[in-house]
RODO-2510 file (C-alpha; in nm, 4 decimals, decimal comma):
residues 438
     n   res          X          Y          Z
     1     x     2,1863     1,6887    -0,3895
     2     x     1,9858     1,7780    -0,0748
     3     x     2,0759     2,0831     0,1425
     4     x     2,1149     2,0746     0,5180
     5     x     1,7850     2,1955     0,6500
     6     x     1,6295     2,2936     0,9838
     7     x     1,2582     2,2772     0,9995
     8     x     1,1403     2,4953     1,2910
     9     x     0,8305     2,5654     1,4893
    10     x     0,6932     2,2085     1,4150
    11     x     0,3981     2,0459     1,5931
    12     x     0,5239     1,6767     1,5516
    13     x     0,3168     1,3551     1,5368
    14     x     0,5736     1,0950     1,5604
    15     x     0,3835     0,7994     1,4155
    16     x     0,3661     0,5986     1,7395
    17     x     0,0356     0,4570     1,8400
    18     x     0,0036     0,6679     2,1603
    19     x     0,2250     0,9563     2,0779
    20     x     0,0987     1,2913     2,1765
    21     x     0,1747     1,6128     1,9608
    22     x     0,5016     1,7624     2,0552
    23     x     0,5067     2,1388     2,0174
    24     x     0,7782     2,3770     1,9225
    25     x     0,9972     2,1115     1,7737
    26     x     1,2985     2,1309     1,5431
    27     x     1,3823     1,8692     1,2852
    28     x     1,7455     1,8834     1,1421
    29     x     1,7951     1,7044     0,8175
    30     x     2,1297     1,6597     0,6755
    31     x     2,2477     1,6561     0,3063
    32     x     2,2003     1,2733     0,2910
    33     x     1,8245     1,3257     0,3332
    34     x     1,8233     1,1672     0,6875
    35     x     1,7091     1,2998     1,0163
    36     x     2,0151     1,4198     1,2080
    37     x     1,8482     1,5574     1,5216
    38     x     1,4954     1,6158     1,6376
    39     x     1,3869     1,7895     1,9654
    40     x     1,2537     2,0928     2,1413
    41     x     1,3546     2,4343     1,9911
    42     x     1,5188     2,5118     2,3305
    43     x     1,7299     2,2043     2,3240
    44     x     1,8788     2,2093     1,9777
    45     x     2,1531     2,4286     1,8369
    46     x     2,0970     2,4856     1,4638
    47     x     2,4340     2,4749     1,2766
    48     x     2,5148     2,7774     1,0775
    49     x     2,5145     2,5957     0,7473
    50     x     2,1672     2,4742     0,7661
    51     x     1,8913     2,6377     0,5717
    52     x     1,6049     2,7393     0,8052
    53     x     1,2498     2,6409     0,7066
    54     x     0,9807     2,7838     0,9232
    55     x     0,6830     2,5461     0,9609
    56     x     0,4968     2,8228     1,1517
    57     x     0,3416     2,5930     1,3977
    58     x     0,1764     2,3593     1,1459
    59     x     0,1642     1,9813     1,2016
    60     x     0,4336     1,7446     1,0917
    61     x     0,3950     1,3839     1,0647
    62     x     0,5463     1,0791     0,8865
    63     x     0,4709     1,0464     0,5280
    64     x     0,2011     0,7924     0,4544
    65     x     0,2783     0,4439     0,3451
    66     x     0,0341     0,2825     0,1079
    67     x     0,1154    -0,0855     0,1423
    68     x    -0,1076    -0,2111    -0,1361
    69     x    -0,1039    -0,0396    -0,4719
    70     x    -0,0942    -0,1221    -0,8426
    71     x     0,0434     0,1366    -1,0899
    72     x    -0,1048     0,0222    -1,4219
    73     x    -0,4115     0,2479    -1,3902
    74     x    -0,5444     0,5713    -1,2603
    75     x    -0,8375     0,4399    -1,0619
    76     x    -1,0913     0,5561    -1,3185
    77     x    -1,3322     0,2563    -1,3843
    78     x    -1,2526     0,1009    -1,7326
    79     x    -1,4736    -0,1320    -1,9448
    80     x    -1,1700    -0,3668    -1,9885
    81     x    -1,1742    -0,4552    -1,6279
    82     x    -1,4817    -0,6875    -1,6856
    83     x    -1,4349    -0,7695    -2,0506
    84     x    -1,1930    -1,0463    -2,1258
    85     x    -1,1561    -0,9448    -2,4866
    86     x    -1,0855    -0,5837    -2,4093
    87     x    -0,8299    -0,6935    -2,1612
    88     x    -0,6489    -0,9098    -2,4213
    89     x    -0,6440    -0,6210    -2,6509
    90     x    -0,5142    -0,3735    -2,3962
    91     x    -0,2309    -0,5916    -2,2499
    92     x    -0,1338    -0,6856    -2,6159
    93     x    -0,0902    -0,3243    -2,6902
    94     x     0,1075    -0,2728    -2,3697
    95     x     0,3646    -0,5329    -2,4889
    96     x     0,4290    -0,3204    -2,7999
    97     x     0,7161    -0,0592    -2,8068
    98     x     0,4591     0,2116    -2,7973
    99     x     0,2504     0,0509    -2,5445
   100     x     0,5396    -0,0025    -2,3104
   101     x     0,6409     0,3562    -2,3367
   102     x     0,2819     0,4786    -2,2524
   103     x     0,2394     0,2323    -1,9897
   104     x     0,5635     0,3363    -1,8035
   105     x     0,4798     0,6916    -1,8465
   106     x     0,1423     0,6420    -1,6949
   107     x     0,2769     0,4505    -1,3982
   108     x     0,5451     0,7099    -1,3433
   109     x     0,2745     0,9797    -1,3245
   110     x     0,0828     0,7701    -1,0737
   111     x     0,3823     0,7296    -0,8620
   112     x     0,4434     1,1112    -0,8594
   113     x     0,0745     1,1782    -0,8004
   114     x     0,0995     0,9489    -0,4861
   115     x     0,4050     1,1455    -0,3631
   116     x     0,2423     1,4764    -0,4094
   117     x    -0,0619     1,3577    -0,2107
   118     x     0,1678     1,2958     0,0852
   119     x     0,2525     0,9333     0,0318
   120     x     0,6346     0,8719     0,0652
   121     x     0,6404     0,5108     0,0324
   122     x     0,4421     0,2752    -0,2024
   123     x     0,4385    -0,1041    -0,1997
   124     x     0,3495    -0,2262    -0,5505
   125     x     0,1699    -0,5532    -0,5263
   126     x     0,1405    -0,6662    -0,8848
   127     x     0,2336    -0,4862    -1,2165
   128     x     0,3097    -0,5791    -1,5709
   129     x     0,6479    -0,6159    -1,7717
   130     x     0,8496    -0,5291    -1,4610
   131     x     0,7998    -0,1612    -1,5208
   132     x     0,7508    -0,1139    -1,1352
   133     x     1,1133    -0,2383    -1,1020
   134     x     1,2368     0,0002    -1,3687
   135     x     1,0726     0,3063    -1,2014
   136     x     1,1988     0,1958    -0,8561
   137     x     1,5538     0,1925    -1,0010
   138     x     1,5214     0,5282    -1,1595
   139     x     1,3968     0,6880    -0,8430
   140     x     1,6787     0,5286    -0,6344
   141     x     1,9395     0,6347    -0,8982
   142     x     1,7896     0,9973    -0,8655
   143     x     1,6764     1,0253    -1,2200
   144     x     1,3737     1,2002    -1,0801
   145     x     1,1955     1,2688    -0,7465
   146     x     0,9756     0,9886    -0,6221
   147     x     0,8554     0,8037    -0,3114
   148     x     1,0254     0,4886    -0,1787
   149     x     0,8989     0,2074    -0,3900
   150     x     0,8828    -0,1590    -0,2690
   151     x     0,7901    -0,3779    -0,5792
   152     x     0,6818    -0,7420    -0,6454
   153     x     0,6807    -0,7403    -1,0258
   154     x     0,4255    -0,9919    -1,1538
   155     x     0,1879    -1,1704    -0,9176
   156     x     0,1900    -1,5429    -0,9047
   157     x    -0,1221    -1,7281    -0,9910
   158     x    -0,2764    -2,0547    -1,1094
   159     x    -0,4069    -2,1040    -1,4567
   160     x    -0,7348    -1,9077    -1,4749
   161     x    -0,6566    -1,7611    -1,1276
   162     x    -0,6932    -1,4037    -1,0184
   163     x    -0,4950    -1,1556    -1,2341
   164     x    -0,3980    -1,4298    -1,4862
   165     x    -0,2704    -1,4238    -1,7468
   166     x    -0,2090    -1,0503    -1,7705
   167     x    -0,0885    -0,9312    -1,4351
   168     x     0,0239    -1,2768    -1,3098
   169     x     0,2777    -1,5279    -1,4057
   170     x     0,1316    -1,8893    -1,4065
   171     x     0,2253    -2,1724    -1,1498
   172     x     0,0243    -2,5019    -1,1290
   173     x     0,2479    -2,6978    -0,8960
   174     x     0,4852    -2,6423    -0,6108
   175     x     0,7902    -2,6666    -0,8373
   176     x     0,6390    -2,4315    -1,0791
   177     x     0,5865    -2,1878    -0,7880
   178     x     0,9467    -2,2028    -0,7037
   179     x     1,0355    -2,1347    -1,0685
   180     x     0,8132    -1,8261    -1,0729
   181     x     0,9758    -1,6875    -0,7508
   182     x     1,3158    -1,7430    -0,9167
   183     x     1,2013    -1,5706    -1,2162
   184     x     1,0669    -1,2592    -1,0313
   185     x     1,4045    -1,2702    -0,8238
   186     x     1,6049    -1,2572    -1,1350
   187     x     1,4281    -0,9327    -1,2129
   188     x     1,5367    -0,7979    -0,8650
   189     x     1,1929    -0,7541    -0,6981
   190     x     1,1677    -0,6693    -0,3322
   191     x     0,9019    -0,9276    -0,2249
   192     x     0,6793    -1,1847    -0,3696
   193     x     0,2990    -1,1643    -0,4201
   194     x     0,0806    -1,4575    -0,4827
   195     x    -0,3046    -1,5019    -0,5317
   196     x    -0,4416    -1,7754    -0,3154
   197     x    -0,8120    -1,7100    -0,3813
   198     x    -1,0145    -1,5509    -0,6556
   199     x    -1,0895    -1,1764    -0,6678
   200     x    -1,3985    -0,9590    -0,7226
   201     x    -1,2663    -0,8052    -1,0357
   202     x    -1,2492    -1,1382    -1,2357
   203     x    -1,5011    -1,3562    -1,0609
   204     x    -1,7694    -1,5031    -1,2876
   205     x    -2,0134    -1,6415    -1,0277
   206     x    -2,1163    -1,5477    -0,6679
   207     x    -1,8664    -1,6787    -0,4217
   208     x    -1,5739    -1,7038    -0,6635
   209     x    -1,3962    -1,3973    -0,5231
   210     x    -1,2834    -1,5967    -0,2222
   211     x    -1,2616    -1,9417    -0,3694
   212     x    -0,9477    -2,1312    -0,3043
   213     x    -0,7142    -2,1561    -0,6131
   214     x    -0,3888    -2,2557    -0,4582
   215     x    -0,3050    -2,5600    -0,2407
   216     x    -0,1203    -2,5432     0,0921
   217     x     0,1648    -2,7427    -0,0706
   218     x     0,1785    -2,4851    -0,3506
   219     x     0,1857    -2,1931    -0,1012
   220     x     0,4535    -2,3698     0,1177
   221     x     0,6848    -2,4083    -0,1798
   222     x     0,6529    -2,0460    -0,2827
   223     x     0,7082    -1,9239     0,0708
   224     x     1,0058    -2,1634     0,1262
   225     x     1,1887    -2,0460    -0,1945
   226     x     1,1293    -1,6777    -0,1083
   227     x     1,2256    -1,6985     0,2548
   228     x     1,5471    -1,8811     0,1641
   229     x     1,6715    -1,5446     0,0310
   230     x     1,4982    -1,3326     0,2867
   231     x     1,2037    -1,2077     0,0767
   232     x     0,8618    -1,1690     0,2372
   233     x     0,5508    -1,3047     0,0658
   234     x     0,2230    -1,1214     0,0413
   235     x    -0,0938    -1,3086    -0,0441
   236     x    -0,4276    -1,1994    -0,2043
   237     x    -0,6900    -1,3540     0,0201
   238     x    -1,0670    -1,2915     0,0272
   239     x    -1,2113    -1,5802     0,2365
   240     x    -1,1610    -1,7827     0,5659
   241     x    -1,0345    -2,0815     0,4138
   242     x    -0,7916    -1,8873     0,1839
   243     x    -0,6612    -1,7239     0,5272
   244     x    -0,5996    -2,0746     0,6768
   245     x    -0,4161    -2,2086     0,3697
   246     x    -0,2115    -1,8910     0,3279
   247     x    -0,0965    -1,8880     0,7048
   248     x    -0,0330    -2,2566     0,7111
   249     x     0,1789    -2,2255     0,4070
   250     x     0,3963    -1,9542     0,5633
   251     x     0,2623    -1,6261     0,4006
   252     x     0,3904    -1,3175     0,5707
   253     x     0,1181    -1,0712     0,4832
   254     x    -0,2582    -1,1219     0,4058
   255     x    -0,3753    -0,8653     0,1561
   256     x    -0,7476    -0,7622     0,1887
   257     x    -0,8563    -1,0395     0,4457
   258     x    -1,1705    -1,1898     0,5630
   259     x    -1,3459    -1,3190     0,8796
   260     x    -1,1403    -1,5162     1,1098
   261     x    -1,1654    -1,8160     1,3497
   262     x    -0,9544    -1,8933     1,6566
   263     x    -0,7065    -2,1106     1,4501
   264     x    -0,6462    -1,8368     1,2134
   265     x    -0,6041    -1,5766     1,4839
   266     x    -0,3388    -1,7927     1,6540
   267     x    -0,1609    -1,8421     1,3213
   268     x    -0,1372    -1,4727     1,2587
   269     x     0,0281    -1,4175     1,5909
   270     x     0,2505    -1,7232     1,6054
   271     x     0,3281    -1,8477     1,2443
   272     x     0,6507    -2,0695     1,2523
   273     x     0,6666    -2,1029     0,8725
   274     x     0,6467    -1,7275     0,8110
   275     x     0,9780    -1,5363     0,7778
   276     x     0,9560    -1,3537     1,0953
   277     x     0,7509    -1,5815     1,3115
   278     x     0,4154    -1,3820     1,2746
   279     x     0,1937    -1,2751     0,9852
   280     x     0,0221    -0,9426     0,9332
   281     x    -0,2937    -0,8152     0,7849
   282     x    -0,3132    -0,5414     0,5147
   283     x    -0,6710    -0,4528     0,4611
   284     x    -0,7958    -0,2414     0,1569
   285     x    -1,1136    -0,0972     0,2409
   286     x    -1,0858     0,1804    -0,0258
   287     x    -1,1193    -0,0884    -0,2901
   288     x    -1,4206    -0,2594    -0,1300
   289     x    -1,6433     0,0190     0,0023
   290     x    -1,7172     0,2232    -0,3069
   291     x    -1,8022    -0,1053    -0,5143
   292     x    -2,0294    -0,2173    -0,2389
   293     x    -2,1950     0,1138    -0,1390
   294     x    -2,2389     0,2723    -0,4721
   295     x    -2,5566     0,1985    -0,6691
   296     x    -2,5141    -0,0398    -0,9792
   297     x    -2,6534     0,2390    -1,1915
   298     x    -2,3228     0,4331    -1,1104
   299     x    -2,0686     0,1526    -1,1236
   300     x    -2,2164    -0,0456    -1,4115
   301     x    -2,1304    -0,3577    -1,2556
   302     x    -2,3498    -0,6724    -1,2794
   303     x    -2,5306    -0,8491    -0,9971
   304     x    -2,2681    -1,1138    -0,9664
   305     x    -1,9867    -0,8511    -0,9017
   306     x    -2,2189    -0,6564    -0,6698
   307     x    -2,2758    -0,9489    -0,4483
   308     x    -1,9131    -1,0562    -0,4508
   309     x    -1,8234    -0,7039    -0,3510
   310     x    -2,0644    -0,7182    -0,0552
   311     x    -1,9265    -1,0516     0,0634
   312     x    -1,5692    -0,9332     0,0444
   313     x    -1,6402    -0,5915     0,2029
   314     x    -1,8233    -0,7255     0,4950
   315     x    -1,5736    -1,0042     0,5542
   316     x    -1,2892    -0,7607     0,5383
   317     x    -1,4384    -0,5245     0,8012
   318     x    -1,5206    -0,8357     1,0287
   319     x    -1,1684    -0,9520     0,9970
   320     x    -1,0126    -0,6195     1,0743
   321     x    -1,2312    -0,5858     1,4024
   322     x    -1,1189    -0,9480     1,5017
   323     x    -0,7517    -0,8650     1,4307
   324     x    -0,7641    -0,5315     1,6336
   325     x    -0,9319    -0,7209     1,9227
   326     x    -0,6734    -1,0046     1,9096
   327     x    -0,3580    -0,8001     1,8819
   328     x    -0,2715    -0,9023     1,5243
   329     x    -0,0493    -0,6598     1,3441
   330     x    -0,2322    -0,4470     1,1012
   331     x    -0,1143    -0,2081     0,8159
   332     x    -0,3214    -0,0640     0,5395
   333     x    -0,3399    -0,0111     0,1669
   334     x    -0,5949     0,1108    -0,0872
   335     x    -0,5376    -0,1225    -0,3940
   336     x    -0,4915     0,1890    -0,5975
   337     x    -0,5580     0,1382    -0,9796
   338     x    -0,8838    -0,0534    -0,8997
   339     x    -1,2110     0,1215    -0,9854
   340     x    -1,2681     0,4474    -0,7800
   341     x    -0,9272     0,4002    -0,6200
   342     x    -0,7043     0,6860    -0,7244
   343     x    -0,3388     0,7361    -0,6363
   344     x    -0,3980     1,0556    -0,4330
   345     x    -0,6726     0,9300    -0,1993
   346     x    -0,4775     0,7158     0,0427
   347     x    -0,6212     0,9301     0,3214
   348     x    -0,9567     0,7775     0,2478
   349     x    -0,8286     0,4362     0,3723
   350     x    -0,7546     0,6051     0,7097
   351     x    -1,0921     0,7717     0,7054
   352     x    -1,2750     0,4390     0,6392
   353     x    -1,0939     0,2687     0,9157
   354     x    -1,2181     0,5445     1,1501
   355     x    -1,5753     0,5472     1,0338
   356     x    -1,6408     0,1871     0,9397
   357     x    -1,4102     0,0021     1,1971
   358     x    -1,4225     0,2536     1,4857
   359     x    -1,0593     0,3273     1,5423
   360     x    -0,9205     0,6695     1,6292
   361     x    -0,7432     0,9041     1,3854
   362     x    -0,4337     0,8485     1,5938
   363     x    -0,4514     0,4580     1,5517
   364     x    -0,5134     0,5015     1,1843
   365     x    -0,2135     0,7186     1,1382
   366     x    -0,0018     0,4634     1,3325
   367     x    -0,1238     0,1766     1,0973
   368     x    -0,0479     0,4017     0,7870
   369     x     0,2975     0,4886     0,8907
   370     x     0,5063     0,3014     1,1661
   371     x     0,2979    -0,0128     1,1652
   372     x     0,3028    -0,0293     0,7907
   373     x     0,6859     0,0100     0,7881
   374     x     0,7333    -0,2611     1,0327
   375     x     0,5120    -0,5008     0,8450
   376     x     0,6723    -0,4522     0,5037
   377     x     1,0186    -0,4492     0,6538
   378     x     1,1382    -0,0977     0,6010
   379     x     1,1053     0,0422     0,9565
   380     x     1,4888     0,0747     0,9785
   381     x     1,4819     0,3765     0,7366
   382     x     1,1197     0,5196     0,7332
   383     x     0,7763     0,5246     0,9013
   384     x     0,8501     0,7436     1,1947
   385     x     1,0299     1,0701     1,2739
   386     x     1,3444     0,9322     1,4375
   387     x     1,7066     1,0146     1,4155
   388     x     1,8811     0,8227     1,1219
   389     x     1,5736     0,7530     0,9394
   390     x     1,4918     0,9248     0,6018
   391     x     1,3251     1,2717     0,6263
   392     x     1,0048     1,1354     0,4884
   393     x     0,7242     1,3579     0,6210
   394     x     0,4456     1,5848     0,5382
   395     x     0,3283     1,9300     0,6804
   396     x    -0,0445     1,9868     0,7321
   397     x    -0,2300     2,3148     0,8138
   398     x    -0,4784     2,1307     1,0535
   399     x    -0,4328     1,8710     1,3233
   400     x    -0,5064     1,5294     1,1660
   401     x    -0,5951     1,3815     1,4997
   402     x    -0,9012     1,6093     1,4949
   403     x    -0,9741     1,6172     1,1274
   404     x    -0,8456     1,3208     0,9176
   405     x    -0,9592     1,4767     0,5982
   406     x    -0,6715     1,7354     0,6366
   407     x    -0,4409     1,4490     0,5186
   408     x    -0,5920     1,5097     0,1736
   409     x    -0,4158     1,8367     0,1235
   410     x    -0,0607     1,8518     0,2609
   411     x     0,1099     2,1913     0,2169
   412     x     0,4567     2,0452     0,2115
   413     x     0,5812     1,6908     0,1186
   414     x     0,9370     1,5974     0,2226
   415     x     1,0823     1,2719     0,0632
   416     x     1,4305     1,1752     0,1598
   417     x     1,5040     1,5340     0,2544
   418     x     1,3760     1,6741    -0,0737
   419     x     1,1215     1,9459    -0,0122
   420     x     0,8068     1,9808    -0,2344
   421     x     0,6219     2,3053    -0,1533
   422     x     0,2512     2,3284    -0,2313
   423     x     0,2426     1,9800    -0,4165
   424     x    -0,0040     1,9873    -0,7179
   425     x    -0,2391     1,7050    -0,7966
   426     x    -0,4544     1,6400    -1,1013
   427     x    -0,7623     1,5007    -0,9538
   428     x    -1,0643     1,2946    -1,1040
   429     x    -1,3434     1,5114    -0,9898
   430     x    -1,6260     1,2746    -1,0947
   431     x    -1,4823     1,0008    -0,8681
   432     x    -1,4145     1,2486    -0,5812
   433     x    -1,7741     1,3826    -0,5935
   434     x    -1,9129     1,0234    -0,5705
   435     x    -1,6873     0,9273    -0,2884
   436     x    -1,7830     1,2150    -0,0701
   437     x    -2,1324     1,0517    -0,0176
   438     x    -1,9982     0,7216     0,0942
***
């Protein structure tokens, strides 16, 4: 049970794209974990039954939202990622009683790591055995403290497609696509994730990462089935033609992205087959930049993977710049669990957007909070510091608008009104040391 709390002496960054820092603010959080009042210290009377927490003029902003994660790995590079036989053995083990228990425990630890790093919402875009659904339910039932989880269960792919057969269920026709949607819906997922093109991790030739794997008819059937019951559809896409097929089919969010043309830009902004009339872009620079920029002697990837990484990374950066220039709605995610993408480094995605795309820290924070919440359909309860929304926020020693890296070390994390003081994170030092030079 939460306590009524009054957070005083806050320098507030609301999450809006042009919001300025508001000094000497008070945030009242009631025992339901929602924001009851927010305003200047001189304008708010603090009820006598509220516990006072003095923020001491530190900076308060909405908790980060990571809109593209997987939970099945830590981000430490694994040999199994590029070895089919090792993958088969690993996922066969996951399907045993012991394997399921170890997998779930690892996923739970990854979720808590993300929370302690300042991420108060995770959107899980493909995991195995519906363990993401189980963990979401346990958090919602207050079995333990965790972030808001938005989960997709298994991805949907074609035979031999991206993520198949271990992280995806298989569809090879429009009707099979509908069946896969129904199967995931039965498991109570929050949205549907599909793979329209190949991906870097399982490509076996140069160019395969963005090669089309689904037809427009298949995509349309899946989107229609999901939209009928109000579920959004996210699509793994890493090429221009993949974007075209996805958007024409009615996909709601493009994950990763690529270079665009005028038709694609128009479809993003006005997409009659999408659930809400528009589609949005969720880039994942953190998954692309290390694999592209680190030497092969470090990553141990082959030349095919290296070239595919370069193609996808450059296409993604071009697509983000086009989207920003065209007014396309943009969020962000990290693709956590991929090689070198840990669950505590969401701040790096914002840093990459600032350094590689050229946006301001203020804009990056907006994309990681309010914009992300709107894109994934949860802005009614989180994403900004507004009355009636969950008290999901972080407290920082320094101003993140001046130093984005301060996001890497929150001194307080608040999730649904629950306060975590001095959150602790077990980090992977070798990975962090490498990333500092990118």
